[in-house]
C-alpha positions as a Markdown table, in Angstrom:
| # | Residue | x | y | z |
|---|---|---|---|---|
| 1 | Met | -12.6 | 97.1 | 7.3 |
| 2 | Lys | -9.1 | 97.8 | 8.6 |
| 3 | Asn | -9.8 | 95.9 | 11.8 |
| 4 | Ile | -11.0 | 92.9 | 9.8 |
| 5 | Ile | -7.9 | 92.9 | 7.6 |
| 6 | Leu | -5.7 | 93.2 | 10.8 |
| 7 | Ile | -7.5 | 90.3 | 12.4 |
| 8 | Ile | -7.2 | 88.1 | 9.3 |
| 9 | Thr | -3.5 | 89.0 | 9.0 |
| 10 | Leu | -2.8 | 88.2 | 12.7 |
| 11 | Leu | -4.7 | 84.9 | 12.3 |
| 12 | Ser | -2.7 | 84.1 | 9.1 |
| 13 | Ile | 0.6 | 84.7 | 10.9 |
| 14 | Asn | -0.5 | 82.6 | 13.9 |
| 15 | Leu | -1.6 | 79.7 | 11.7 |
| 16 | Val | 1.7 | 79.8 | 9.7 |
| 17 | Ser | 3.7 | 79.6 | 12.9 |
| 18 | Cys | 1.6 | 76.6 | 14.1 |
| 19 | Gln | 1.9 | 74.5 | 10.9 |
| 20 | Ile | 3.0 | 71.0 | 11.6 |
| 21 | Tyr | 4.9 | 68.8 | 9.2 |
| 22 | Pro | 6.1 | 65.2 | 9.4 |
| 23 | Leu | 9.7 | 64.2 | 10.2 |
| 24 | Asn | 10.8 | 63.5 | 6.7 |
| 25 | Thr | 10.1 | 67.2 | 5.7 |
| 26 | Ser | 13.1 | 69.3 | 4.7 |
| 27 | Pro | 13.4 | 72.5 | 6.7 |
| 28 | Ser | 13.8 | 74.4 | 3.5 |
| 29 | Asp | 10.3 | 73.3 | 2.4 |
| 30 | Ile | 8.4 | 74.8 | 5.4 |
| 31 | Pro | 7.5 | 78.4 | 6.4 |
| 32 | Asp | 9.3 | 80.2 | 9.3 |
| 33 | Asn | 8.4 | 78.9 | 12.7 |
| 34 | Ala | 6.7 | 75.7 | 11.5 |
| 35 | Tyr | 7.1 | 72.5 | 13.4 |
| 36 | Ile | 8.7 | 69.3 | 12.0 |
| 37 | Lys | 7.0 | 66.9 | 14.4 |
| 38 | Asp | 7.3 | 63.2 | 15.2 |
| 39 | Thr | 3.7 | 62.8 | 14.3 |
| 40 | Asn | 3.8 | 59.0 | 14.1 |
| 41 | Asn | 5.8 | 58.6 | 17.3 |
| 42 | Glu | 8.7 | 57.0 | 15.3 |
| 43 | Trp | 11.3 | 58.0 | 17.9 |
| 44 | Asp | 9.4 | 57.0 | 21.0 |
| 45 | Lys | 10.9 | 53.5 | 20.8 |
| 46 | Phe | 14.3 | 55.0 | 21.5 |
| 47 | Val | 13.3 | 57.1 | 24.4 |
| 48 | Gly | 14.3 | 55.9 | 27.9 |
| 49 | Thr | 17.3 | 54.6 | 29.8 |
| 50 | Trp | 19.5 | 52.0 | 28.1 |
| 51 | Lys | 22.2 | 49.9 | 29.8 |
| 52 | Gly | 25.1 | 47.9 | 28.5 |
| 53 | Asn | 28.5 | 46.5 | 29.6 |
| 54 | Trp | 32.0 | 46.6 | 28.0 |
| 55 | Asn | 35.4 | 45.9 | 29.5 |
| 56 | Gly | 33.9 | 45.6 | 33.0 |
| 57 | Lys | 32.3 | 49.1 | 32.8 |
| 58 | Thr | 28.6 | 49.8 | 32.8 |
| 59 | Leu | 27.2 | 52.4 | 30.4 |
| 60 | Tyr | 23.8 | 54.1 | 30.9 |
| 61 | Leu | 22.5 | 56.1 | 28.0 |
| 62 | Glu | 19.4 | 58.2 | 28.6 |
| 63 | Leu | 17.5 | 59.3 | 25.5 |
| 64 | Lys | 14.7 | 61.9 | 25.5 |
| 65 | Lys | 12.5 | 63.2 | 22.7 |
| 66 | Val | 12.5 | 67.0 | 22.9 |
| 67 | Lys | 11.0 | 69.8 | 20.8 |
| 68 | Thr | 13.9 | 72.1 | 19.9 |
| 69 | Tyr | 14.2 | 75.4 | 18.1 |
| 70 | Ser | 16.5 | 75.4 | 15.1 |
| 71 | Ser | 17.4 | 77.4 | 12.1 |
| 72 | Ile | 19.1 | 76.8 | 8.8 |
| 73 | Pro | 22.9 | 77.6 | 9.2 |
| 74 | Gly | 23.4 | 81.3 | 9.4 |
| 75 | Asp | 20.5 | 81.7 | 11.8 |
| 76 | Thr | 18.0 | 82.1 | 9.0 |
| 77 | His | 14.6 | 80.3 | 8.5 |
| 78 | Pro | 13.7 | 79.4 | 12.1 |
| 79 | Phe | 11.7 | 76.3 | 12.9 |
| 80 | Tyr | 10.9 | 73.8 | 15.6 |
| 81 | Thr | 11.6 | 70.1 | 15.4 |
| 82 | Asp | 11.5 | 67.0 | 17.5 |
| 83 | Glu | 14.9 | 65.6 | 18.3 |
| 84 | Val | 16.3 | 62.8 | 20.4 |
| 85 | Leu | 18.8 | 64.1 | 22.9 |
| 86 | Gly | 21.0 | 62.0 | 25.1 |
| 87 | Glu | 23.4 | 61.9 | 28.0 |
| 88 | Arg | 25.5 | 59.1 | 29.4 |
| 89 | Lys | 26.7 | 57.7 | 32.7 |
| 90 | Ile | 29.7 | 55.3 | 33.0 |
| 91 | Ile | 30.5 | 53.3 | 36.1 |
| 92 | Asp | 33.8 | 51.4 | 36.3 |
| 93 | Thr | 34.3 | 47.8 | 37.7 |
| 94 | Asn | 34.9 | 49.2 | 41.2 |
| 95 | Gly | 31.6 | 51.1 | 41.2 |
| 96 | Ile | 33.3 | 54.4 | 40.7 |
| 97 | Val | 31.3 | 56.9 | 38.5 |
| 98 | Glu | 33.7 | 58.0 | 35.7 |
| 99 | Ile | 31.1 | 60.2 | 33.9 |
| 100 | Asp | 27.7 | 61.2 | 34.9 |
| 101 | Arg | 25.9 | 63.6 | 32.6 |
| 102 | Ile | 22.5 | 62.1 | 33.2 |
| 103 | Ser | 22.1 | 63.6 | 36.6 |
| 104 | Asn | 22.4 | 67.1 | 35.1 |
| 105 | Phe | 20.9 | 66.4 | 31.6 |
| 106 | Asp | 22.0 | 69.3 | 29.4 |
| 107 | Tyr | 19.2 | 70.1 | 27.0 |
| 108 | Glu | 21.2 | 73.0 | 25.4 |
| 109 | His | 24.4 | 71.0 | 24.6 |
| 110 | Pro | 23.8 | 67.3 | 25.0 |
| 111 | Glu | 26.4 | 64.7 | 24.1 |
| 112 | Phe | 24.0 | 62.9 | 21.8 |
| 113 | Arg | 21.7 | 64.3 | 19.1 |
| 114 | Gly | 19.5 | 62.6 | 16.6 |
| 115 | Met | 17.8 | 60.7 | 15.1 |
| 116 | Thr | 18.9 | 60.8 | 11.5 |
| 117 | Lys | 19.1 | 58.2 | 8.8 |
| 118 | Ser | 22.5 | 57.1 | 7.6 |
| 119 | Ile | 23.3 | 57.3 | 3.9 |
| 120 | Lys | 26.0 | 54.6 | 4.0 |
| 121 | Pro | 24.8 | 52.0 | 4.9 |
| 122 | Pro | 21.4 | 53.3 | 3.8 |
| 123 | Gly | 18.5 | 53.7 | 6.2 |
| 124 | Arg | 20.1 | 53.0 | 9.6 |
| 125 | Asp | 18.9 | 55.1 | 12.5 |
| 126 | Arg | 21.8 | 57.2 | 13.8 |
| 127 | Leu | 22.8 | 59.4 | 16.7 |
| 128 | Thr | 25.6 | 61.9 | 16.5 |
| 129 | Phe | 27.9 | 61.9 | 19.6 |
| 130 | Tyr | 29.6 | 65.2 | 20.7 |
| 131 | Pro | 31.8 | 64.1 | 23.6 |
| 132 | Lys | 32.6 | 67.0 | 25.9 |
| 133 | Asn | 36.1 | 68.5 | 26.1 |
| 134 | Met | 37.4 | 66.5 | 23.0 |
| 135 | Cys | 38.4 | 69.4 | 20.8 |
| 136 | Arg | 35.3 | 69.3 | 18.6 |
| 137 | Lys | 35.8 | 65.6 | 17.8 |
| 138 | Ser | 32.5 | 63.9 | 17.0 |
| 139 | Ala | 31.3 | 60.4 | 16.1 |
| 140 | Thr | 28.3 | 58.7 | 14.8 |
| 141 | Leu | 26.5 | 55.9 | 16.6 |
| 142 | Asp | 24.7 | 53.7 | 14.1 |
| 143 | Ile | 21.9 | 51.5 | 15.5 |
| 144 | Val | 22.8 | 48.3 | 13.6 |
| 145 | Asn | 20.3 | 46.1 | 15.4 |
| 146 | Phe | 17.0 | 47.0 | 17.2 |
| 147 | Thr | 14.4 | 44.7 | 18.8 |
| 148 | Gly | 12.5 | 47.2 | 20.9 |
| 149 | Thr | 14.2 | 46.2 | 24.2 |
| 150 | Gln | 17.7 | 45.9 | 22.8 |
| 151 | Met | 19.8 | 47.9 | 20.4 |
| 152 | Thr | 23.3 | 47.5 | 19.2 |
| 153 | Leu | 25.3 | 50.7 | 18.6 |
| 154 | His | 28.4 | 51.0 | 16.4 |
| 155 | Phe | 30.8 | 53.9 | 17.0 |
| 156 | Glu | 32.6 | 55.6 | 14.2 |
| 157 | Tyr | 34.5 | 58.9 | 14.2 |
| 158 | Glu | 33.3 | 61.8 | 12.0 |
| 159 | Pro | 36.0 | 63.4 | 9.9 |
| 160 | Ser | 37.4 | 66.5 | 11.7 |
| 161 | Ala | 40.2 | 69.0 | 11.4 |
| 162 | Tyr | 43.4 | 68.7 | 13.5 |
| 163 | Asp | 43.4 | 71.1 | 16.4 |
| 164 | Glu | 47.1 | 71.9 | 17.3 |
| 165 | Asn | 45.9 | 73.3 | 20.6 |
| 166 | Cys | 44.0 | 70.2 | 21.7 |
| 167 | Ile | 44.8 | 69.2 | 25.3 |
| 168 | His | 44.6 | 65.5 | 24.2 |
| 169 | Asn | 47.2 | 65.6 | 21.4 |
| 170 | Thr | 49.9 | 63.9 | 23.5 |
| 171 | Tyr | 47.4 | 61.2 | 24.6 |
| 172 | Val | 46.4 | 60.6 | 21.0 |
| 173 | Gln | 50.0 | 60.3 | 19.9 |
| 174 | Gln | 50.8 | 57.8 | 22.7 |
| 175 | Asn | 47.5 | 55.8 | 22.5 |
| 176 | Gly | 46.3 | 56.3 | 18.9 |
| 177 | Asp | 42.9 | 57.4 | 20.0 |
| 178 | Phe | 41.1 | 60.1 | 22.0 |
| 179 | Pro | 40.2 | 59.4 | 25.6 |
| 180 | Ile | 36.5 | 59.4 | 24.8 |
| 181 | Asn | 35.5 | 56.5 | 27.1 |
| 182 | Phe | 32.9 | 54.9 | 24.8 |
| 183 | Pro | 32.9 | 51.4 | 23.3 |
| 184 | Lys | 33.3 | 50.8 | 19.5 |
| 185 | Asp | 30.3 | 48.4 | 19.7 |
| 186 | Ile | 27.9 | 47.7 | 22.5 |
| 187 | Ile | 24.5 | 46.0 | 23.0 |
| 188 | Leu | 22.2 | 48.1 | 25.2 |
| 189 | Thr | 19.1 | 46.8 | 27.0 |
| 190 | Lys | 16.1 | 49.1 | 27.7 |
| 191 | Gln | 15.6 | 49.6 | 31.5 |
């Protein structure tokens, strides 16, 4: 009898850890180690390499759908979820590569994470942009138009605290902006 109870308990634990929930499920509504999965492949349309031009520069944005391990802040209530992660490559007018994070795609700390839905304006798909070496400055990229082969991104900074030790403070004082090297608005075409 003890063996049967042990087997049932182990099966119950295994089944709980394998439970799958759709994307719109809140992490607080699922058991530990469950999986919030893109069951309807809603994010597949964003996956791939996208290309656009601004001020003579060429931007490549590579987006991948990845199963990640997360937890509610404070490292409690672990779960898995599908996320869209992204990296960028920028080439200037002379063909010089200014940034290339695509060649060494960083799955642990990518520059772009999403998709989420914006609250204001309601319902837009959104990526969060965490540019490297910018003193924890972040931005949102709202997808303001999407046709399947083209998408228009709108860049907007997230509120953040002032970092008096930021290496870019002088640059920001002189130029009124961080040297993030990303357009405020851009149309990208799927490659």
